[in-house]
MARTORMAR-518906 format. One line per field, with one value per residue: x, z, y of N, C-alpha, C in turn. Coordinates in nm, 2 decimals. Each point is the difference from the previous one (the first is absolute). Layout:
<rs>
n.px	(X,...)
n.pz	(Z,...)
n.py	(Y,...)
ca.px	(X,...)
ca.pz	(Z,...)
ca.py	(Y,...)
c.px	(X,...)
c.pz	(Z,...)
c.py	(Y,...)
</rs>
This chain:
<rs>
n.px	(1.67,-0.02,0.14,0.06,0.03,0.13,0.04,-0.05,0.06,0.14,-0.08,-0.06,0.10,0.09,-0.09,-0.02,0.05,-0.12,0.01,-0.10,-0.04,-0.11,0.05,0.07,-0.10,-0.06,0.12,0.02,-0.12,0.01,0.12,-0.07,-0.12,0.09,0.07,-0.12,-0.01,0.13,0.00,-0.11,0.07,-0.12,0.07,0.03,0.05,-0.03,-0.09,0.04,0.09,0.13,-0.06,0.01,-0.11,-0.10,0.04,-0.10,-0.14,0.02,0.00,-0.12,0.03,-0.05,-0.02,0.08,-0.07,0.06,-0.13,0.01,-0.13,0.10,-0.08,-0.03,0.07,-0.12,0.10,-0.10,0.11,-0.08,0.08,0.00,0.00,-0.03,0.07,-0.15,0.08,-0.08,0.03,0.09,-0.08,-0.07,0.16,0.08,-0.12,0.03,0.12,-0.07,-0.12,0.08,0.12,-0.10,-0.06,0.12,0.00,-0.10,0.03,0.08,-0.03,-0.09,0.13,-0.03,0.14,-0.01,0.01,-0.11,-0.03,0.00,-0.03,-0.08,-0.04,0.04,-0.13,-0.06,0.01,0.00,-0.10,-0.07,0.11,-0.08,0.03,0.04,0.05,0.11,0.02,-0.01,0.07,0.08,0.00,0.01,0.06,0.05,0.00,0.05,0.09,-0.02,-0.03,0.07,0.01,-0.05,-0.12,0.09,0.02,0.11,-0.06,0.10,-0.08,0.06,-0.03,0.04,0.00,0.03,0.03,-0.01,0.06,-0.04,-0.04,-0.07,0.08,-0.13,0.03,-0.11,0.05,0.09,-0.05,-0.07,0.12,0.10,-0.07,-0.01,0.11,0.04,-0.10,0.04,0.11,0.05,0.07,0.09,0.10,0.00,0.10,0.03,0.07,0.03,0.08,0.01,0.03,0.09,0.09,-0.05,0.02,-0.02,-0.09,-0.07,-0.01,-0.06,-0.07,-0.01,0.00,-0.07,-0.04,0.02)
n.pz	(-0.88,0.12,0.03,-0.01,0.11,-0.05,-0.07,0.09,0.11,-0.06,-0.05,0.11,0.07,-0.11,0.02,0.12,0.06,-0.01,-0.11,-0.05,0.07,-0.07,-0.12,0.03,0.00,-0.13,-0.07,0.07,-0.01,-0.11,0.01,0.06,-0.07,-0.09,0.05,0.04,-0.13,-0.05,0.08,-0.02,-0.13,-0.02,-0.09,-0.12,-0.02,-0.12,0.02,-0.06,0.08,-0.07,-0.09,0.00,-0.08,0.06,-0.01,0.06,-0.02,0.12,-0.06,0.04,0.11,0.10,0.06,-0.02,0.09,0.08,0.06,0.13,-0.04,-0.05,0.08,-0.12,0.03,-0.06,-0.01,0.05,-0.05,0.07,-0.06,0.09,-0.04,0.10,-0.05,-0.04,0.06,0.09,-0.02,0.08,0.13,-0.03,0.02,0.11,0.05,-0.05,0.05,0.09,0.00,0.00,0.09,0.08,-0.03,0.02,0.13,0.06,-0.06,0.05,0.13,-0.03,-0.06,-0.08,0.07,-0.10,-0.07,0.07,-0.02,-0.14,0.00,0.06,-0.10,-0.11,0.08,0.04,-0.09,-0.01,0.10,-0.04,0.13,0.08,-0.05,0.15,0.09,-0.09,0.00,0.13,0.02,-0.11,0.02,0.14,-0.06,-0.07,0.10,0.07,-0.09,0.02,0.14,-0.02,0.12,0.12,0.01,-0.10,0.02,0.07,0.07,0.00,0.04,-0.07,0.10,-0.06,0.14,-0.07,0.15,0.06,0.13,-0.06,-0.10,0.08,-0.07,0.00,0.09,0.07,-0.05,0.02,0.13,0.01,-0.04,0.09,0.10,-0.04,-0.05,0.11,0.05,-0.10,0.01,-0.01,0.11,-0.02,0.01,0.09,-0.01,0.12,-0.04,0.09,-0.09,0.10,-0.09,0.04,-0.06,-0.15,0.00,0.11,-0.06,-0.07,0.11,0.10,-0.12,-0.01,0.17,-0.01,-0.12,0.09)
n.py	(-0.48,0.02,-0.05,0.13,0.01,0.00,-0.07,-0.08,0.07,-0.02,-0.10,-0.05,0.01,-0.04,-0.13,-0.05,0.11,-0.01,0.10,-0.08,0.11,-0.02,-0.02,0.09,0.03,-0.07,0.03,0.11,0.00,-0.03,0.11,0.10,-0.02,-0.03,0.11,0.05,-0.03,0.04,0.12,0.00,-0.04,0.04,0.08,-0.07,0.12,-0.03,0.12,0.04,0.09,-0.03,0.04,-0.11,0.01,0.12,0.09,-0.08,0.02,-0.08,-0.15,0.01,-0.12,0.07,-0.11,-0.11,-0.05,-0.11,-0.05,0.00,0.00,0.08,0.07,0.01,0.13,0.03,0.08,0.07,0.09,0.09,0.12,0.07,0.13,0.07,0.09,-0.03,-0.11,-0.01,-0.16,-0.04,0.00,0.11,0.04,-0.04,0.01,0.13,0.00,-0.06,0.09,0.07,-0.05,0.03,0.10,0.05,-0.08,0.03,0.14,0.00,-0.04,0.07,0.03,-0.04,-0.02,-0.06,0.13,0.03,-0.13,0.03,0.14,-0.05,-0.09,0.11,0.09,-0.09,-0.03,0.16,-0.04,-0.13,-0.04,-0.06,-0.09,-0.09,0.11,0.03,-0.13,0.00,0.15,-0.02,-0.11,0.03,0.10,-0.12,-0.06,0.11,0.00,-0.13,0.06,0.10,-0.05,0.06,-0.07,-0.04,0.11,-0.03,0.11,0.07,0.06,0.07,0.05,0.11,0.10,0.12,0.00,0.12,-0.05,0.11,-0.10,-0.11,-0.09,-0.02,-0.10,0.09,0.10,-0.05,-0.06,0.12,0.07,-0.05,0.02,0.10,0.01,-0.06,0.06,0.06,-0.09,0.16,-0.01,-0.10,0.08,0.06,0.09,0.07,0.07,0.09,0.09,0.07,0.11,0.09,-0.06,0.00,0.11,-0.01,-0.08,0.10,0.08,-0.11,-0.06,0.14,0.00,-0.10,0.10,0.09)
ca.px	(0.03,0.09,0.03,0.05,-0.09,0.02,-0.10,-0.16,-0.07,0.03,-0.07,-0.10,0.04,0.05,-0.07,-0.13,-0.08,-0.06,-0.01,-0.15,-0.04,-0.09,0.09,0.11,-0.06,-0.05,0.11,0.05,-0.10,0.00,0.14,-0.01,-0.06,0.07,0.05,-0.06,-0.06,0.10,0.03,-0.11,0.04,-0.12,0.00,0.12,-0.03,0.03,0.03,0.15,-0.08,0.03,-0.01,0.13,0.03,0.07,0.00,-0.15,-0.09,0.02,-0.12,-0.04,-0.02,0.11,0.08,-0.03,0.07,-0.01,0.01,0.05,-0.07,0.01,-0.10,0.02,-0.09,0.02,0.01,-0.04,0.01,-0.04,0.04,-0.04,0.00,-0.10,-0.08,-0.09,-0.09,0.00,0.06,0.07,-0.09,-0.04,0.09,0.01,-0.12,-0.04,0.12,-0.02,-0.09,0.05,0.08,-0.09,-0.09,0.11,0.03,-0.13,-0.02,0.11,0.00,-0.13,-0.02,0.10,0.11,0.11,0.11,0.02,0.05,0.15,0.10,0.00,0.08,0.14,0.09,0.04,0.08,0.11,0.05,0.04,0.12,0.00,-0.07,-0.13,-0.10,-0.04,-0.09,-0.08,-0.07,-0.03,-0.09,-0.11,-0.01,-0.07,-0.16,-0.06,-0.04,-0.11,-0.14,-0.07,-0.08,0.08,-0.03,0.11,0.10,0.02,0.05,0.05,-0.02,0.09,-0.01,0.12,-0.03,0.12,-0.07,0.06,-0.05,-0.12,-0.09,0.08,-0.09,-0.07,0.00,-0.15,-0.04,0.07,-0.06,-0.14,0.04,0.02,-0.15,-0.12,0.05,0.01,-0.14,-0.05,0.03,0.07,0.10,0.04,0.07,0.02,0.06,0.01,0.09,-0.03,0.13,0.03,0.17,-0.03,0.04,0.09,0.14,0.05,0.07,0.10,0.15,0.09,0.05,0.10,0.11,0.05,0.06,0.12)
ca.pz	(-0.10,0.08,0.07,0.15,0.05,-0.02,-0.14,0.01,0.04,-0.11,-0.08,0.08,-0.01,-0.10,-0.14,0.02,0.07,-0.11,0.04,0.01,0.14,0.06,-0.02,0.12,0.14,-0.02,0.00,0.15,0.03,-0.03,0.05,0.14,-0.01,-0.05,0.11,0.10,-0.01,0.01,0.14,0.10,-0.02,-0.03,-0.15,-0.07,-0.15,-0.08,-0.12,-0.01,0.01,-0.13,-0.15,-0.05,-0.13,-0.03,0.12,-0.05,0.11,0.00,-0.05,0.06,0.14,0.08,0.08,0.02,0.12,0.03,0.13,0.02,-0.06,-0.14,-0.08,-0.05,0.03,-0.09,0.06,-0.07,0.09,-0.04,0.10,-0.03,0.10,0.07,-0.10,0.05,0.10,0.15,0.09,-0.05,-0.04,-0.14,-0.11,-0.01,-0.02,-0.13,-0.09,0.04,-0.08,-0.14,-0.02,0.00,-0.15,-0.11,-0.01,-0.06,-0.12,-0.09,0.01,-0.05,-0.14,-0.10,-0.01,-0.02,-0.01,0.17,0.05,-0.05,0.08,0.15,-0.01,-0.05,0.09,0.09,-0.08,0.00,0.13,0.09,-0.05,0.03,-0.15,0.04,0.02,-0.11,-0.08,0.08,0.02,-0.12,-0.01,0.06,-0.05,-0.12,0.05,0.02,-0.13,-0.11,0.06,-0.02,0.10,0.10,0.11,0.04,0.01,0.12,-0.05,0.09,-0.03,0.08,0.00,0.03,-0.02,0.04,0.05,0.14,0.09,0.10,-0.04,0.01,-0.04,0.13,-0.04,0.01,-0.14,-0.07,0.04,-0.08,-0.15,-0.03,0.01,-0.13,-0.09,-0.01,-0.04,-0.14,-0.01,-0.15,-0.01,0.05,0.11,0.01,0.08,-0.01,0.06,-0.01,0.07,-0.01,0.00,0.01,-0.15,-0.08,-0.04,0.10,-0.06,-0.12,0.06,0.05,-0.12,-0.06,0.09,-0.05,-0.11,-0.01)
ca.py	(0.11,0.09,-0.11,0.06,0.09,0.14,-0.01,-0.03,0.09,0.07,-0.04,0.08,0.17,0.08,-0.04,-0.05,0.08,0.09,0.12,0.02,-0.02,-0.14,-0.13,0.02,-0.02,-0.09,-0.08,0.00,-0.08,-0.16,-0.08,-0.01,-0.13,-0.12,0.00,-0.05,-0.14,-0.09,0.02,-0.08,-0.11,-0.10,-0.02,0.03,0.07,-0.07,0.09,0.12,0.12,0.07,-0.02,-0.05,0.02,0.14,0.15,0.06,-0.06,-0.13,-0.05,-0.15,0.07,0.10,-0.10,-0.14,-0.06,-0.11,-0.02,-0.14,-0.12,-0.02,0.08,0.14,0.12,0.12,0.12,0.15,0.12,0.10,0.13,0.14,0.11,0.02,0.07,0.08,-0.09,0.06,-0.05,-0.13,-0.13,0.01,-0.01,-0.13,-0.07,0.02,-0.08,-0.14,-0.01,0.03,-0.12,-0.13,0.02,-0.04,-0.14,-0.09,0.01,-0.08,-0.13,-0.06,-0.01,-0.07,0.09,-0.14,0.07,0.02,-0.11,-0.02,0.07,-0.06,-0.11,0.02,0.04,-0.11,-0.07,0.04,0.03,-0.13,-0.07,-0.13,-0.07,-0.09,0.10,0.09,-0.09,0.01,0.12,0.02,-0.12,0.08,0.10,-0.03,-0.05,0.13,0.09,-0.07,-0.01,0.16,0.03,0.06,-0.07,-0.10,0.07,0.10,0.13,0.10,0.15,0.08,0.14,0.09,0.14,0.07,0.13,0.03,-0.07,0.07,-0.08,-0.14,-0.11,-0.06,-0.13,-0.04,0.04,-0.11,-0.09,0.01,-0.03,-0.16,-0.06,0.06,-0.07,-0.16,-0.05,0.01,-0.11,-0.02,-0.05,-0.10,0.04,0.18,0.07,0.14,0.09,0.15,0.07,0.16,0.09,0.12,0.06,-0.12,0.06,-0.04,-0.11,0.06,0.06,-0.11,-0.06,0.11,-0.03,-0.12,0.00,0.11)
c.px	(0.12,0.02,0.02,-0.11,0.03,-0.05,-0.13,-0.03,0.03,-0.09,-0.13,-0.01,-0.02,-0.09,-0.16,-0.11,-0.06,0.01,-0.15,-0.02,-0.08,0.09,0.10,-0.06,-0.03,0.12,0.05,-0.09,0.02,0.12,-0.01,-0.09,0.09,0.10,-0.06,-0.05,0.10,0.05,-0.12,0.03,-0.10,0.00,0.14,-0.05,0.06,0.04,0.08,-0.10,-0.02,-0.08,0.15,0.05,0.04,-0.06,-0.14,-0.05,-0.03,-0.15,-0.04,-0.06,0.09,0.08,-0.07,0.06,-0.04,0.00,0.09,-0.06,0.00,-0.13,0.04,-0.10,0.05,-0.03,-0.01,0.03,-0.05,0.05,-0.04,0.03,-0.15,-0.10,-0.11,-0.08,0.03,0.10,0.08,-0.11,-0.09,0.05,0.01,-0.11,-0.01,0.11,-0.03,-0.10,0.03,0.05,-0.11,-0.07,0.12,0.01,-0.13,-0.01,0.11,-0.01,-0.12,-0.04,0.11,0.11,0.14,0.16,0.06,0.06,0.12,0.12,0.01,0.12,0.13,0.09,0.05,0.12,0.14,0.06,0.02,0.08,-0.01,-0.08,-0.15,-0.12,-0.07,-0.10,-0.15,-0.11,-0.07,-0.14,-0.12,-0.05,-0.07,-0.16,-0.09,-0.03,-0.10,-0.14,-0.07,-0.09,0.08,-0.01,0.09,0.14,0.04,0.05,0.04,-0.03,0.09,-0.04,0.10,-0.03,0.10,-0.08,0.06,-0.10,-0.10,-0.11,0.08,-0.13,-0.04,-0.03,-0.12,-0.05,0.06,-0.04,-0.15,0.00,0.01,-0.14,-0.05,0.07,-0.01,-0.15,-0.01,0.04,0.09,0.12,0.02,0.02,0.02,0.08,0.02,0.11,-0.04,0.11,-0.01,0.14,-0.04,0.02,0.08,0.13,0.10,0.09,0.09,0.14,0.08,0.04,0.13,0.13,0.05,0.07,0.13,0.12)
c.pz	(0.09,0.12,0.16,0.06,-0.02,-0.17,-0.01,0.04,-0.11,-0.10,0.02,-0.01,-0.11,-0.14,0.05,0.05,-0.11,0.05,0.05,0.16,0.03,-0.02,0.09,0.15,0.00,0.04,0.14,0.09,0.01,0.04,0.16,0.05,-0.02,0.13,0.14,0.00,0.01,0.16,0.08,0.00,-0.02,-0.15,-0.03,-0.13,-0.10,-0.16,-0.02,0.00,-0.13,-0.13,-0.07,-0.15,-0.05,0.12,-0.03,0.14,-0.02,-0.04,0.07,0.13,0.08,0.06,-0.01,0.11,0.02,0.17,0.06,-0.06,-0.14,-0.09,-0.05,0.03,-0.09,0.10,-0.07,0.08,-0.05,0.12,-0.05,0.12,0.04,-0.13,0.05,0.08,0.14,0.09,-0.05,-0.05,-0.13,-0.12,-0.01,-0.05,-0.18,-0.07,0.02,-0.11,-0.16,-0.05,-0.02,-0.15,-0.11,-0.02,-0.06,-0.12,-0.11,0.00,-0.04,-0.16,-0.10,-0.01,-0.03,0.04,0.16,0.06,-0.06,0.07,0.14,0.00,-0.03,0.14,0.10,-0.08,0.02,0.13,0.13,-0.07,0.01,-0.09,0.03,0.03,-0.10,-0.12,0.08,-0.02,-0.16,-0.02,0.05,-0.06,-0.15,0.04,0.05,-0.11,-0.09,0.04,-0.04,0.12,0.10,0.13,0.05,0.02,0.12,-0.01,0.14,-0.05,0.10,-0.03,0.06,-0.01,0.07,0.03,0.14,0.10,0.09,-0.01,-0.04,-0.06,0.14,-0.03,-0.03,-0.16,-0.12,0.00,-0.07,-0.15,-0.05,0.01,-0.11,-0.10,0.00,0.02,-0.12,-0.03,-0.17,0.01,0.09,0.18,0.00,0.10,-0.06,0.05,0.00,0.05,-0.01,0.03,0.00,-0.13,-0.07,-0.03,0.12,-0.04,-0.13,0.04,0.03,-0.10,-0.05,0.07,-0.03,-0.11,-0.03,0.08)
c.py	(0.09,-0.08,0.08,0.09,0.17,0.03,0.03,0.16,0.15,0.01,0.09,0.16,0.06,-0.03,-0.02,0.08,0.13,0.15,0.04,-0.03,-0.12,-0.11,-0.01,-0.02,-0.16,-0.13,0.00,-0.07,-0.13,-0.06,-0.01,-0.13,-0.10,-0.03,-0.05,-0.15,-0.10,0.01,-0.10,-0.16,-0.12,-0.04,-0.01,0.06,-0.08,0.08,0.11,0.13,0.10,-0.07,-0.05,0.02,0.12,0.09,0.06,-0.06,-0.14,-0.04,-0.10,0.07,0.05,-0.09,-0.11,-0.09,-0.14,-0.02,-0.17,-0.11,0.01,0.07,0.14,0.09,0.14,0.13,0.13,0.09,0.14,0.11,0.12,0.10,0.04,0.09,0.08,-0.11,0.07,-0.05,-0.13,-0.12,0.03,-0.03,-0.16,-0.11,0.01,-0.08,-0.14,-0.05,0.00,-0.14,-0.14,0.02,-0.03,-0.14,-0.08,0.03,-0.07,-0.16,-0.08,0.03,-0.08,0.09,-0.09,0.09,0.04,-0.11,-0.05,0.08,-0.03,-0.13,0.05,0.07,-0.10,-0.07,0.08,0.04,-0.10,-0.07,-0.14,-0.07,-0.04,0.10,0.08,-0.08,-0.02,0.09,0.01,-0.08,0.09,0.10,-0.01,-0.06,0.09,0.09,-0.05,0.03,0.12,0.02,0.07,-0.08,-0.13,0.06,0.08,0.10,0.09,0.15,0.10,0.17,0.09,0.11,0.07,0.15,0.00,-0.06,0.07,-0.06,-0.13,-0.12,-0.08,-0.16,-0.06,0.02,-0.11,-0.11,-0.01,-0.03,-0.14,-0.08,0.03,-0.09,-0.14,-0.04,-0.01,-0.13,-0.02,-0.07,-0.14,0.02,0.13,0.04,0.17,0.07,0.14,0.04,0.13,0.03,0.13,0.07,-0.11,0.09,-0.07,-0.13,-0.01,0.05,-0.11,-0.07,0.07,-0.04,-0.13,-0.02,0.06,-0.05)
</rs>
């Protein structure tokens, strides 16, 4: 829908960032996760960041990506400020656990509209016909099972807080091992992100827009 970088930034700054603090934090967290996934190079993101039909909350999964083996990955982003939590580890753990519960709940029930939204988002964002057909066929197959254990999932936890407390790798490994042993997903990855303030990202986007 928006083909240039400038128009995309303008749309994001002017219309897509909610005035509600929690939604604003969530959108910036998802944007950061989206950028990092693209930068790592392990996945190709095949879903749009925006809801293409209207300027409101995007329907469906946060991010859909495909790996080098043409396997589909469902990516769930949960972001938040420290709030009443004591440290970055506690907050990012809470965010990852919430992402896990959210996807387990949605993937293990009959939700045809969820998968229709996913398919439509891929149709609108993937240009290559053969790749688009392959991905859509896979999504249609995944959507017919109503279980989570045949889905590849990446859980993203983003915390915005000062660096007087930082995320520890051992804690993330512990969360990964605990969730992975539950065998709720076919494959599992976790990304944990810490940034001092979400407003810095908003300010940066504004400099690109002006």
